[in-house]
DOTOR-38056 format. One line per field, with one value per atom (N, C-alpha, C): atom name; residue in one letter; x, y, z. Coordinates in steps of 0.001 Angstrom, whole numbers. Each point is the difference from the previous one (the first is absolute). Layout:
N
atomo <- CA | ...
residuo <- A | ...
xx <- X | ...
yy <- Y | ...
zz <- Z | ...
This chain:
172
atomo <- N | CA | C | N | CA | C | N | CA | C | N | CA | C | N | CA | C | N | CA | C | N | CA | C | N | CA | C | N | CA | C | N | CA | C | N | CA | C | N | CA | C | N | CA | C | N | CA | C | N | CA | C | N | CA | C | N | CA | C | N | CA | C | N | CA | C | N | CA | C | N | CA | C | N | CA | C | N | CA | C | N | CA | C | N | CA | C | N | CA | C | N | CA | C | N | CA | C | N | CA | C | N | CA | C | N | CA | C | N | CA | C | N | CA | C | N | CA | C | N | CA | C | N | CA | C | N | CA | C | N | CA | C | N | CA | C | N | CA | C | N | CA | C | N | CA | C | N | CA | C | N | CA | C | N | CA | C | N | CA | C | N | CA | C | N | CA | C | N | CA | C | N | CA | C | N | CA | C | N | CA | C | N | CA | C | N | CA | C | N | CA | C | N | CA | C | N | CA | C | N | CA | C | N | CA | C | N | CA | C | N | CA | C | N | CA | C | N | CA | C | N | CA | C | N | CA | C | N | CA | C | N | CA | C | N | CA | C | N | CA | C | N | CA | C | N | CA | C | N | CA | C | N | CA | C | N | CA | C | N | CA | C | N | CA | C | N | CA | C | N | CA | C | N | CA | C | N | CA | C | N | CA | C | N | CA | C | N | CA | C | N | CA | C | N | CA | C | N | CA | C | N | CA | C | N | CA | C | N | CA | C | N | CA | C | N | CA | C | N | CA | C | N | CA | C | N | CA | C | N | CA | C | N | CA | C | N | CA | C | N | CA | C | N | CA | C | N | CA | C | N | CA | C | N | CA | C | N | CA | C | N | CA | C | N | CA | C | N | CA | C | N | CA | C | N | CA | C | N | CA | C | N | CA | C | N | CA | C | N | CA | C | N | CA | C | N | CA | C | N | CA | C | N | CA | C | N | CA | C | N | CA | C | N | CA | C | N | CA | C | N | CA | C | N | CA | C | N | CA | C | N | CA | C | N | CA | C | N | CA | C | N | CA | C | N | CA | C | N | CA | C | N | CA | C | N | CA | C | N | CA | C | N | CA | C | N | CA | C | N | CA | C | N | CA | C | N | CA | C | N | CA | C | N | CA | C | N | CA | C | N | CA | C | N | CA | C | N | CA | C | N | CA | C | N | CA | C | N | CA | C | N | CA | C | N | CA | C | N | CA | C | N | CA | C | N | CA | C | N | CA | C | N | CA | C | N | CA | C | N | CA | C | N | CA | C | N | CA | C | N | CA | C | N | CA | C | N | CA | C | N | CA | C | N | CA | C | N | CA | C | N | CA | C | N | CA | C | N | CA | C | N | CA | C | N | CA | C | N | CA | C | N | CA | C | N | CA | C | N | CA | C
residuo <- M | M | M | S | S | S | Q | Q | Q | I | I | I | I | I | I | R | R | R | I | I | I | V | V | V | L | L | L | I | I | I | A | A | A | L | L | L | I | I | I | L | L | L | I | I | I | G | G | G | A | A | A | F | F | F | F | F | F | L | L | L | W | W | W | R | R | R | Q | Q | Q | V | V | V | D | D | D | V | V | V | S | S | S | P | P | P | E | E | E | P | P | P | T | T | T | P | P | P | S | S | S | I | I | I | E | E | E | E | E | E | P | P | P | V | V | V | V | V | V | E | E | E | N | N | N | E | E | E | A | A | A | G | G | G | S | S | S | F | F | F | T | T | T | S | S | S | E | E | E | R | R | R | G | G | G | V | V | V | S | S | S | L | L | L | V | V | V | V | V | V | T | T | T | L | L | L | P | P | P | S | S | S | K | K | K | N | N | N | S | S | S | V | V | V | I | I | I | S | S | S | S | S | S | P | P | P | L | L | L | K | K | K | V | V | V | T | T | T | G | G | G | T | T | T | A | A | A | P | P | P | G | G | G | T | T | T | W | W | W | Y | Y | Y | F | F | F | E | E | E | A | A | A | S | S | S | F | F | F | P | P | P | I | I | I | V | V | V | L | L | L | V | V | V | N | N | N | W | W | W | D | D | D | G | G | G | L | L | L | I | I | I | I | I | I | A | A | A | Q | Q | Q | G | G | G | Y | Y | Y | A | A | A | S | S | S | A | A | A | Q | Q | Q | T | T | T | D | D | D | W | W | W | M | M | M | T | T | T | P | P | P | E | E | E | Q | Q | Q | V | V | V | P | P | P | F | F | F | E | E | E | G | G | G | A | A | A | I | I | I | E | E | E | F | F | F | T | T | T | D | D | D | I | I | I | L | L | L | P | P | P | L | L | L | T | T | T | K | K | K | E | E | E | I | I | I | E | E | E | D | D | D | P | P | P | N | N | N | S | S | S | L | L | L | Q | Q | Q | S | S | S | F | F | F | M | M | M | K | K | K | K | K | K | G | G | G | T | T | T | L | L | L | I | I | I | L | L | L | Q | Q | Q | K | K | K | D | D | D | N | N | N | P | P | P | S | S | S | G | G | G | L | L | L | P | P | P | E | E | E | N | N | N | D | D | D | D | D | D | A | A | A | L | L | L | E | E | E | I | I | I | P | P | P | V | V | V | L | L | L | F | F | F | A | A | A | Q | Q | Q
xx <- 160332 | -568 | -1431 | -268 | -1354 | -942 | 521 | -813 | -462 | 849 | -351 | -1057 | 146 | -975 | -1369 | -31 | -1272 | -647 | 788 | -534 | -547 | 720 | -452 | -1282 | -81 | -1209 | -1189 | 216 | -1077 | -460 | 958 | -341 | -809 | 408 | -733 | -1406 | -115 | -1310 | -896 | 553 | -780 | -416 | 912 | -335 | -1074 | 132 | -1004 | -1347 | 7 | -1242 | -646 | 819 | -519 | -694 | 652 | -597 | -1254 | 14 | -1182 | -1143 | 312 | -1009 | -570 | 850 | -449 | -897 | 348 | -781 | -1393 | -103 | -1289 | -773 | 672 | -648 | -602 | 584 | -503 | -1387 | -938 | -1379 | -77 | -667 | -143 | -926 | 145 | -890 | -1426 | -918 | -1384 | -478 | -598 | -523 | -1366 | -278 | -1309 | -1087 | -983 | -1091 | -930 | -655 | -981 | -1215 | -316 | -1101 | -1325 | -874 | -1354 | -681 | -904 | -695 | -805 | -205 | -776 | -1408 | -511 | -1273 | -1061 | -1166 | -1144 | -764 | -73 | -636 | -1517 | -500 | -1430 | -120 | -1191 | -190 | 877 | 1011 | 871 | 1112 | 18 | 1042 | 1058 | 1248 | 1093 | 1129 | 823 | 1211 | 1180 | 954 | 1157 | 984 | 1100 | 1031 | 588 | 40 | 572 | -1057 | -1248 | -1046 | -697 | 131 | -643 | -1385 | -990 | -1373 | -242 | -572 | -409 | -1420 | -716 | -1338 | 35 | -379 | -57 | -1461 | -591 | -1399 | -158 | 955 | 24 | 1408 | 234 | -930 | -128 | -1047 | -147 | 785 | 234 | 766 | -704 | 786 | -468 | -1049 | -55 | -955 | 561 | -886 | 385 | 313 | 1202 | 439 | 213 | -48 | 318 | 702 | 543 | 745 | -952 | 181 | 943 | -488 | 928 | -322 | 77 | -1122 | -42 | 257 | 893 | 367 | -298 | -817 | -335 | 35 | 148 | -1 | 668 | 468 | 741 | 1240 | 1061 | 1260 | 592 | 816 | 620 | 889 | 72 | 831 | 1454 | 439 | 1391 | 290 | -1028 | 191 | 323 | -259 | 158 | 1366 | 487 | 1128 | -369 | 51 | -440 | -1413 | -847 | -1441 | -353 | 888 | -345 | 756 | -475 | 712 | -257 | 930 | -112 | -1091 | -634 | -901 | 454 | -42 | 497 | -1029 | -212 | -881 | 839 | -83 | 767 | -957 | 447 | -824 | 280 | -554 | 118 | 1438 | 873 | 1396 | 906 | -561 | 796 | 531 | -391 | 428 | -735 | 744 | -611 | -757 | -1280 | -860 | -133 | -106 | -149 | 463 | 410 | 366 | -331 | -219 | -341 | 92 | -741 | 39 | -1403 | -182 | -1218 | 330 | -882 | 244 | -898 | 556 | -766 | -1059 | -1179 | -1096 | -146 | 718 | 10 | 1439 | 191 | 1335 | 578 | 1162 | 615 | 1040 | 340 | 1054 | -589 | -505 | -613 | 138 | 44 | 28 | -1393 | -1022 | -1379 | -266 | -1147 | -413 | -289 | 502 | -152 | -628 | -1086 | -617 | 943 | -28 | 813 | -848 | 518 | -645 | 1082 | -155 | 944 | -653 | 611 | -506 | 1197 | -88 | 1031 | -679 | 603 | -514 | 893 | -628 | 775 | -641 | 847 | -474 | 654 | -566 | 595 | 352 | -996 | 212 | 565 | -549 | 457 | 602 | 1283 | 590 | -110 | -83 | -76 | -1373 | -992 | -1354 | -99 | 891 | -30 | 309 | 762 | 377 | -1027 | -921 | -1010 | -1252 | -498 | -1150 | -1255 | -246 | -1198 | 413 | -88 | 433 | -794 | -1216 | -794 | 561 | 934 | 583 | 1231 | 284 | 1165 | -101 | 1111 | 38 | -409 | -683 | -483 | 1148 | 1149 | 1119 | 513 | -171 | 485 | -858 | -1166 | -880 | 270 | 885 | 279 | 1129 | -91 | 1033 | 33 | 878 | 131 | 238 | -744 | 235 | 863 | 1131 | 934 | 68 | -327 | 168 | 1287 | 929 | 1300 | 164 | 495 | 354 | 1132 | -115 | 1079 | 1184 | 1156 | 1192 | 1164 | 66 | 1088 | 1380 | 68 | 1300 | 604 | -851 | 488 | 395 | -148 | 364 | -1075 | 421 | -987 | -879 | 511 | -820 | -1148 | 37 | -1084 | -990 | 230 | -904 | -1273 | -1080 | -1251 | -861 | -900 | -857 | -1279 | -973 | -1285 | -344 | -316 | -352 | -1469 | -705 | -1424 | -208 | -503 | -240 | -1160 | 171 | -1031 | -121 | -1052 | -230 | -135 | 637 | -64 | -1237 | -634 | -1177 | 459 | -818 | 332 | -562
yy <- -43917 | 1239 | 153 | -348 | 120 | -979 | -1101 | -968 | 615 | 731 | 636 | 1084 | 745 | 1042 | -625 | -1125 | -691 | -467 | -559 | -501 | 1164 | 1114 | 1170 | 544 | 96 | 484 | -916 | -1308 | -954 | 139 | 151 | 158 | 1283 | 1094 | 1264 | -121 | -677 | -202 | -824 | -1065 | -843 | 777 | 794 | 794 | 1028 | 665 | 957 | -662 | -1182 | -736 | -399 | -392 | -382 | 1192 | 1175 | 1183 | 447 | -112 | 334 | -958 | -1273 | -1004 | 276 | 349 | 300 | 1246 | 973 | 1224 | -287 | -836 | -344 | -943 | -907 | -1016 | 578 | 1061 | 584 | 569 | -435 | 466 | 1468 | 779 | 1420 | 174 | 1132 | 314 | 20 | -570 | 52 | 1446 | 326 | 1350 | 55 | 1102 | 96 | -68 | -837 | -115 | 1196 | 323 | 1071 | -574 | 590 | -509 | 238 | -952 | 176 | 1058 | 756 | 981 | -695 | 704 | -549 | -261 | -1161 | -436 | -46 | 554 | -119 | -1245 | -986 | -1272 | 100 | 493 | 215 | 1195 | 401 | 1222 | 6 | 859 | 158 | -1001 | -1041 | -1015 | 304 | 164 | 377 | -1009 | 1 | -808 | 954 | -186 | 886 | -289 | 756 | -167 | -1407 | -647 | -1348 | -1099 | 345 | -1013 | -331 | 854 | -231 | 642 | -712 | 513 | 832 | 1185 | 882 | 450 | 341 | 564 | 1389 | 1000 | 1372 | 432 | 216 | 393 | 1517 | 731 | 1460 | 443 | 882 | 528 | -970 | 136 | -843 | 619 | -791 | 443 | 1188 | 1041 | 1223 | 774 | -203 | 763 | 1388 | 933 | 1360 | 3 | 480 | -46 | 1404 | 96 | 1250 | -368 | 1002 | -227 | 79 | -851 | -1115 | -1194 | -682 | -1163 | -1247 | -687 | -1249 | -1150 | -905 | -1146 | -1263 | -896 | -1247 | -1154 | -1201 | -1195 | -1156 | -963 | -1128 | -254 | -414 | -331 | -1215 | -773 | -1154 | 445 | -827 | 314 | 235 | -565 | 164 | 1428 | 808 | 1388 | 910 | -464 | 821 | -235 | 1037 | -140 | 808 | -657 | 626 | 554 | -784 | 249 | 1215 | 429 | 1118 | -93 | 754 | 157 | 1417 | 535 | 1385 | 206 | 1183 | 442 | 1401 | 251 | 1257 | 527 | 1303 | 644 | 927 | -173 | 839 | 688 | 1141 | 701 | -542 | 639 | -442 | -66 | 784 | 84 | -877 | -771 | -865 | 677 | 1251 | 730 | -558 | -335 | -535 | 1115 | -217 | 974 | -333 | -1285 | -436 | -1442 | -354 | -1386 | -350 | -1257 | -473 | -1510 | -597 | -1451 | -554 | -1184 | -774 | -985 | -121 | -871 | -1223 | -1129 | -1244 | 136 | -522 | 62 | -1291 | -1036 | -1276 | -509 | -1243 | -593 | -30 | 603 | 135 | -1074 | -806 | -1001 | -1291 | 119 | -1106 | 269 | -1039 | 250 | 324 | -157 | 247 | 1500 | 350 | 1389 | 593 | 1205 | 697 | 1364 | 360 | 1309 | 1137 | 1088 | 1167 | 1254 | 1035 | 1298 | 1055 | 1066 | 1108 | 1279 | 1113 | 1302 | 909 | 765 | 986 | 1331 | 1049 | 1339 | 699 | 776 | 735 | 1362 | 944 | 1346 | 480 | 1021 | 653 | -1006 | -746 | -1054 | 552 | 1086 | 599 | 1367 | 46 | 1265 | 1078 | -373 | 986 | 651 | -546 | 541 | 1405 | 378 | 1354 | 1028 | -415 | 911 | 8 | -931 | -87 | 715 | 919 | 803 | -835 | -912 | -834 | -1447 | -506 | -1375 | -1044 | 353 | -955 | -218 | 867 | -139 | -906 | -627 | -879 | -1132 | -340 | -1147 | -1243 | -910 | -1190 | -859 | 16 | -823 | 476 | 1296 | 523 | -458 | -539 | -495 | -1461 | -640 | -1428 | -205 | -1089 | -377 | -1504 | -474 | -1438 | -260 | -948 | -498 | -1240 | -24 | -1118 | -707 | -1283 | -838 | -784 | 88 | -646 | -1100 | -1127 | -1060 | 532 | -164 | 448 | -929 | 562 | -777 | 460 | -465 | 462 | -461 | -1025 | -474 | 962 | 742 | 903 | -700 | -1309 | -751 | 183 | 332 | 255 | -1201 | -1205 | -1177 | -174 | 743 | -66 | 1157 | 906 | 1124 | -461 | 684 | -212 | 1230 | 280 | 1172 | -189 | 777 | 34 | 1464 | 369 | 1378 | 74 | 936 | 182 | 1431 | 186 | 1359 | 641 | 1296 | 769 | 1376 | 722 | 1350 | 931 | 1175 | 957 | 863 | 233 | 868 | 1444 | 830 | 1419 | 786
zz <- 34613 | 451 | -494 | -1257 | -524 | 702 | 453 | 740 | 1321 | 687 | 1272 | -240 | -1082 | -314 | -276 | -726 | -261 | 1298 | 889 | 1278 | 824 | 43 | 747 | -625 | -1316 | -664 | 265 | -81 | 278 | 1443 | 915 | 1416 | 206 | -638 | 122 | -586 | -1133 | -612 | 924 | 593 | 910 | 1248 | 536 | 1186 | -350 | -1152 | -443 | -222 | -625 | -240 | 1327 | 977 | 1311 | 657 | 8 | 609 | -748 | -1301 | -790 | 325 | 108 | 350 | 1391 | 974 | 1356 | 12 | -825 | -67 | -538 | -1000 | -607 | 897 | 684 | 812 | 1275 | 532 | 1238 | -259 | 809 | -164 | 358 | -831 | 324 | 1195 | 675 | 1108 | -521 | 759 | -485 | -75 | -1116 | -141 | 649 | 664 | 627 | -1056 | 282 | -955 | 147 | -1078 | 63 | 703 | 1129 | 812 | -702 | 157 | -500 | 859 | -553 | 810 | 1092 | 1083 | 1095 | -501 | 315 | -563 | 1083 | -315 | 891 | -428 | 895 | -324 | 56 | 1083 | 181 | 923 | 307 | 785 | 1247 | 5 | 1160 | 124 | -815 | 72 | -1053 | 447 | -888 | 71 | -1030 | -14 | -51 | 916 | 78 | -1125 | -19 | -1025 | -6 | 1148 | 106 | 51 | -335 | -88 | 1302 | 1009 | 1289 | -16 | 516 | 26 | 1258 | -208 | 1082 | -282 | 1047 | -149 | 615 | -787 | 497 | -65 | 1186 | 52 | -86 | 541 | -101 | -310 | -919 | -987 | -1163 | -759 | -1179 | -1152 | -1019 | -1165 | -664 | -301 | -661 | 790 | 1325 | 799 | 306 | 285 | 360 | 1491 | 344 | 1394 | 544 | 1323 | 696 | 1302 | 660 | 1239 | 1183 | 986 | 101 | -817 | -615 | -824 | 865 | 116 | 752 | -965 | 390 | -825 | 803 | -585 | 681 | -990 | 530 | -831 | 718 | -796 | 557 | -842 | 661 | -661 | 704 | -701 | 653 | 1163 | 1015 | 1160 | -368 | -1122 | -422 | -472 | -216 | -412 | 1180 | 1219 | 1194 | 639 | 680 | 906 | 1229 | 1141 | 1248 | -150 | -669 | -144 | -861 | -906 | -872 | -1325 | -982 | -1265 | -520 | -810 | -463 | -1056 | 65 | -1051 | -421 | -1297 | -548 | -999 | 2 | -952 | -864 | -1327 | -925 | -965 | -539 | -980 | -1392 | -1003 | -1396 | -478 | 634 | -418 | 853 | 918 | 861 | 1249 | 233 | 1192 | 1215 | 1039 | 1220 | 699 | 200 | 660 | 1483 | 302 | 1389 | 112 | 1196 | 265 | 1441 | 227 | 1327 | 30 | 932 | 160 | 136 | -539 | 230 | 1110 | 950 | 1155 | -38 | 403 | 83 | 1082 | -265 | 962 | 793 | -419 | 724 | -1 | 440 | 28 | -1416 | -187 | -1323 | -286 | 975 | -193 | -566 | -1227 | -710 | -1494 | -814 | -1445 | -559 | 815 | -429 | -131 | -583 | -138 | 1383 | 221 | 1277 | -287 | 704 | -230 | 423 | -776 | 347 | -60 | 647 | -22 | 143 | -731 | 96 | -461 | 347 | -436 | -250 | -1079 | -268 | -296 | 546 | -232 | -999 | -872 | -984 | -213 | -378 | -284 | -1284 | -572 | -1159 | -1091 | -425 | -988 | -1297 | -453 | -1250 | 302 | 357 | 397 | -1069 | -1258 | -1064 | -106 | 699 | -133 | 568 | 913 | 552 | -1085 | -999 | -1074 | -1136 | 38 | -1050 | 478 | -809 | 410 | 176 | -900 | 67 | 238 | 1275 | 274 | -765 | -457 | -762 | -1399 | -420 | -1326 | -2 | 1127 | 82 | -1010 | -558 | -897 | 786 | -620 | 706 | 524 | -675 | 480 | 1348 | 314 | 1276 | 1172 | -273 | 1054 | 318 | -775 | 188 | 995 | 724 | 955 | 149 | 857 | 228 | 1477 | 531 | 1345 | -139 | 688 | -97 | 1348 | -6 | 1179 | -210 | 945 | -151 | 1030 | -443 | 935 | 867 | 1313 | 868 | -196 | -255 | -343 | 868 | 1249 | 867 | -466 | -827 | -483 | -1014 | -719 | -1030 | -1289 | -54 | -1203 | -1071 | -1226 | -1053 | -312 | 185 | -299 | 990 | 1122 | 985 | -146 | -953 | -217 | -707 | 291 | -711 | 242 | -909 | 140 | -791 | 378 | -688 | -217 | -1226 | -328 | -394 | 644 | -281 | -479 | -1223 | -500 | 749 | 339 | 689 | -659 | 346 | -505 | 1196 | -79 | 1092 | -120 | 1153 | 34 | -131 | -594 | -142 | 1144
């Protein structure tokens, strides 16, 4: 009887060790890496979150913008779907103020750089300014915003996402 108990205990230990080994051996899901900030290479030339080069001629980084905001530049043809990609304007707090599309100005079905143009209109950039007696007293952070150019991703797969963020300042 004690021999059977030893065999059962050894078998349980081996089965437990096997499951423990399998648990440790299984590779964990890759954790998303912390993306490097979007880098401006030279005047108007930027690198997106995934390392793709884009040129944005309008607006320039940290420029003062007003509505309608014209957006121009070049992006790889792989950023377009049906000759366009989304552009979004957010305020200092990440609130979407306006969104639209940049359209290809030439044939977009190429991996090469393709010129784009888009315009978005926005109003009431700082909704809280109506409650402030002196709009010139606004904190400087409330005048900051970001223009986001997004790679069009009809698949919806996160591995196909990419974006470029350009800091801008709102006109008073």
